[in-house]
N, C-alpha and C positions, 0 to 999 in steps of 0.2 A: 872406207872406200877403196882403198888400196887392194886389200885381201879379194874384193869382190872383182876388180879387173883384172887383176893376176891371171895366169893363163894356169889351167888345172893340173895338178901335181901327176907325176908319173903313177899308172895306177887304176887310173882309169875311170870308168864310167860311173863304178858303184861309190864312188866320191863325188861325183858331180850330182847325182841324186840326193845328196844329203845338204843341199844349198839351204842357206840360213833365210826363215820366212821374216818378212817385213810387214809391220801393222800400218793399217792405212787410217788415219787419225782424221776424223771430221770434225770440224768447229761445229759446237751447238751455242746459238744465239739465246741467251737466257729470255724468258717471257714472251718467247714468238710462239704464236698459235700453232697448233698441229695442224696441217694440211696434208690432203692427200691428192696424188694426181689420178687424174681418171683419163683414161686414153679415149678420144672420139674418133669416131669415123670422118674419114676427110670429107669435106663437104665438096659438090659438085665445082667443078671450076668455073669461076665468073665469065661472064660473057665480054667478049672485047669492049671495051669502053665502059663497064660499069664498075670499075675497082676492083682492089685486091680482095683475095679470101681472107676467112678469120683463122686463127690458128687452131693446130690441132688438138691442142690439150687444154684443160678449163681447172683452174684451182678453186675449191669450195671448201669453206670451213665446216668442221665436224663438230653436229649438234647432240646435246645432251641425251635426247630421245633416241639417237640411234646408239650411243654408248651404251645406255640401259639395255636396250633391247639386246646387243650382242652379248653384254655380261650375262643376261638372264638365259639366252641361248647356250651359252659356256657352262653355266652352272647346271641346267638342265641336262646337257650332255654328259658333263662328270656324274650326277644325281645318278642317271639311267644305269651306271657301271658299278653303284655301290652294291656290296652284298645285303643279303636280307637282313642280316642280324644287325646291320647298322641301322636300318628302319626301325626294326623293333626296339634298339634302342632311344631313338629318338621320339618314337609314340609312347617310351615308358618315361622319359624325361618331360615329356609335355604332361602326362598324366601326373607325375609326381608334382609338377607346378600346379595344375589346378586343384589337386586336393590340397596343396599346401594354402593356396588362396583361399579355397572354401573353409578350411580348419581356422586359419588365420580370423576370417570374417566371422564365424561363429563363436569364437572365444574373445570377440571384441568388447570391451565394458563400455555400456551407451546408458546415458539417462535421458529419457524422453520427455518433455514438459508440455502439459496440454493445459489450455484455459477453458473455462466453462462458466462464462461473464454473463451477468444481466445488466447489472447497476455500473457496474465499473465500465470505462472507457479507455483504451490502451493508445488511442491517436492514432494516425494516418500509418504511420510506420513504426509498427509494433515490434520489440526485441527483448530477448532474453538475456540477462547481464550475469555472468558468473565473476563475483566480486571476493578478493580476500577479505578477511575479517576485519569489519570495520567497527566493532561496537566499542572499543577504548575512544576512538573518534566522536562517535556519537554520543558517548557518557560525557567527554570533554565539552560538547556544544552542549549537553543539558544543563551542566554545570554552569558555564558560564552564562547561558540564558536565565538560570535559576537565580544566580545573583543579581541581575538586573530586575528581575519580576520580584524578588523578596520585598522590598518596600510597597509593592502596591497590593499584593494578593493579600494581606491580612485586612487592608482598609476596604477591599472589595466585599470580603467576607463579612466583613463586620456592618456595613452597609446593607449589603442583602439580607441578615439577618433583622438589621433595624427595620428594612421595608417589607419585611413579611409581618412583622407585629405590628407595625403602622396598617398595612391594608387589611390586616384582621381586626383591628379596631375600628376602621373606616367602614367594614362589613357590617360589624356589631350596631353601628351607631345608625347604620343606614335602615338597618331591620328593625330596630327600635322606633326610628322615626315612621317607618312604614306602618307598624302596629299602631303608634299612638295617632297618626292621621287617620288610619282605617276608624280606631277607636273614638276620635273625633267627631269624624264625619257621623258615626252611628250614634256618637250623642246627641247630635245635632237634630236628628231624624225621630229620635225615640222619647217617650217622657220617663221621666225619673220616678222610681217610687223608692221611699225610703232610702235617700242619698247616703246617709250617715252609716246605716247599717251595710251598704254597699261596699261604702268606702273602707269599712272595718273588716268588710269579708275579703276584700282585694288586698287590704294591706296584710292581714294573717295569711292570704295565699303568697303573697311574695316574701312574707318574712319566715314562714314556717315551711312550706313548702318547697319554694324557692332557694332558701336557705340551704334545705337538708339536699336539693340537687346541687348546689354549689359545694357542698361538705362532699358528697359523692364524688364529684368531679375532681375536687382538689386530692381527696384519698386516692384515687384511681391513679392519678397524674403521678403523685408521690409513690405508688406503688411502681408504676412504669419505669422511672426514675431509679429505684433501689435497683430493681431487676437488673436494669443495664449495667449500672453501677457493678453489682455483683456477678454479672458477666464478665465485664471488662477486667475487674480483679482477678477473676479465677483465671482468665486467660494471661495475664501479667501483660495487659496493654496498656500505654500510655494515655489514659483517657482522665480528661479534666472536663467536668462538666461546668456551664455557664453558673457563677454565683448568685448572678442577679435572679430574682425570682421571676422577673417580667421576661427573662429569657429562657425560662425552664419551661419551654413547649416540647411536647412530644418530636416533633418535626426536626427541631433543632436536636434535643437528645440523640435520636437517631442519626443524623449526619455526623455530630460530634463521634459517635460512635465507629460509625463508618470511617470516616477519616483516619480515626485510630487503628482500624485494621490494616492500613495502608501500610502503617509502621509496624506491623504485628513481626512477631519471632517467625523464622521459616518454618518451625513445626507448625504452626497453627493451619487449618485447612480453611481457606478463606472461603470458597463456595459456601460451605456448611454456616458458617459465620454470618454472611450475607443473607442467607435464607433463615437464619433465625430471627435476624433482626428486621427482615420483611414481613416473616409472619406475625412478629409481634407488633409491628405497625399495623399491619391489617386489625388484627384484634383491637388496637386501640381506635381506628378509624370505626369500626364496626360499633364499638362502645360511644364513640363520641356520635355517630350518626342518631344511635338511640335515644342519647342525652338529649341531643337539640329535638328530637322529636318530641321528648316527653316535656322540655321546655316549651316546644311550641303547643303542647297541650295546656300548659299553664296558662298561656297567653288566651288561648280558648275558653277556658275556665274564666279566666279575669273578664275578658268580655262579656260572657252570659252574666257575671254578678254585676258587670256594669249597666247592664240592659235595665232600660229605666222602666219602673213599673208604677209610678203615679205621673202627673202632670204638673207638678209644682215649678213654675217658671224661674224662681229664684234660686231655687236648688240647682235646676238644671242649667242657668247661666252661670253659676259659681263654679259648677263642674268642667263646665266648658272654658271659663279662663284659668282654671288651674293646668288643664290638659293642654291649653294653648301656650301657657308660659313654659310649660315641661318641653313643647315640640319646639319654640324658640331657642331654648337653651341646648336641646340637641343638635339644632339648625347650627348654631355657633361653632360646637364642638367638631361636629363634621366638617367646615370650612377650615377649622385650624389643623385639623388631621390631614385633610387635602393638601393645604399649604405646604405641611411639613413633607408628605410623600413626594410631591414635586420638587422640591429642595434635595431630597435624599436622589430620586432620580436622576437629577441634572449633575449633582456629585459621581453617582454611579457610572453617567455617560461620560464624564470626562475621566475619569480612572480607566474605563474600559478602552477609551481612545490611546491613553497613555499606553496600556499594556498591548494593545495593537501595534504602536510603533516600536516597541521593547521585542515584540516577537516578529518584526515584519523580515529583518535579514536571516531568520533563521532557516528560513525554507531555502535562501539563494546558499547559504552554507551548507544545508544538506544536500543539495543537487549539486555540489562539487564534488561530492563524494566518490560516484563512480568514477569519474576520471583518474582521482587519485588511487584508488583500489582495484582499476578494472585487470582483469584476466582474459575472460573471453567475451565478444560481443557477437550473439547470433540473432539473425533476423527471426521473426514469429510468422509463418505463412500457414495461413487455413489453421489457426488457432493452435498450430504445432510446430515445437523446435527439439532440435536433436543435439545432445552435449556428448559428444565422444572424449572418453578420458584418454587424452594423449597430449605430448607436447608440454605446455605449463600446467595444464590441468592435472596430469598425472604427476607432475614433479612437484605439484604442492603437497604440504604435510596433510594429515587427517584431519580433518575438523576446521581446517584454514579457509575455506571457501563457503561462499554462501550464492544461492540462486534468487535473483531481484527481478521483480517486474514491477514497471511504473505505470500509473494511470490516474484517472480522475473519477473521484464519486463526487456526485452534487456539485460539480464545478469546483473542487476541492483537491488538492494534490494528494494521492494515496500511494502506498508501497506494500508490496507482497514481498517477504522475506523467509526463506525456507534454508534449512542446512543442506548442504551438497554432500550426499551420503550415498555414493555409486557402491554397487554389489559388483567385485570383481568377477568379470568374465559373464556379466548378466547384463540383458536389457531391462531397466526398471522404467517405470513410468510415475512422474509426479504430476499431480492435477491441483491445479488454482481455482478457487471460486471466490466468490464476491465478499464472503465473509474473511478471506484471507488477508483482504487488504484493509490498512488502517491509515487513517489521516495523517499526515507528518505533523500538524498543529497538536493532535494528541500526546505527541512524543516528549512535549514539554510537561505533561501534567502527570504522568505515571513512569515508572521504570520499565 
């Protein structure tokens, strides 16, 4: 301050021009809104007695719209001054970005899932699940529930076989009763002629011709059994037919062969073997039908021999009594067989209920798999969903993902499972149909 107030030194005016500049510092308050002042024209003076006038200036807050408009005008003013090469560079950059976007979209790996269903229902909010491989978890559940069902299933199969035989016996007894009742009715309405000769003829018929038919049936059944055993031995199957002669029936033998195929070595072509046993079983059914027809022919022939030719009332009465006693015996046998069938059916029903209780939680345990192995969940809209191979899906190892759809067939939960096999940089399509869905309950029966 002392230097500023001192008189200028000699030498004059040039030194006076070189005065020091002072900086004027204005204090700025933080967070204070910007304002700009607008000069307003003064209003006319108020009339005397009406009060004072308004101030000549007004403060107004700056809006965001006004700021953006001013920035836009400034940017346009700057852009108008750019050289043509700058605009060419900007256009080239935009074109490169568009081409890169198109190329990226064209090279994207996508799997499109489409459903074409008639019997299966997917629910109100269908979805496509991409899950990590859960085969080990499912195999563990199958083993656990297999141990629970192991004591029950042999008993169920044994009772089912016994029921088949018992029902066959009941059907045979009923047929014999029908034939005897018919013969008895005919015997009562027709006269007898030479009853002894007729009885002898009928006896020879049933002993000789019927015996030959029975022998033919046994020989054919034995041949069928030996053929199936030879086939199983050639294939190396774990096949053990029933040793009880009463259980050596064609259907039981075929079922044992089918069960042995489920434990067959991997080298065996199962469809061919199943087709072979079905063909053999059809040939057996054809023979059995022909054999029954011939057996019924013997019955018709026997009825002709019993046709009375005379009118001896004593012989007719004796014959009627014999047939009536035979019919009563068959009726007693039929009642006993029916009682056995009812007992077996009750036992089978109890075992089925126990089996259902043992299988009950299996469905609930399977339904927990998606939450534990979930990789991606995609809504299914208009029977179509699109899986983009990116993120977690792209990071998963090859063969580690599965596509799963959940629905219901005939009211029972059913799943469709497919391996997730995307082709790099291509859009592929996977179609699910009714035959791809499998009920959850069937997973306990087969691998």
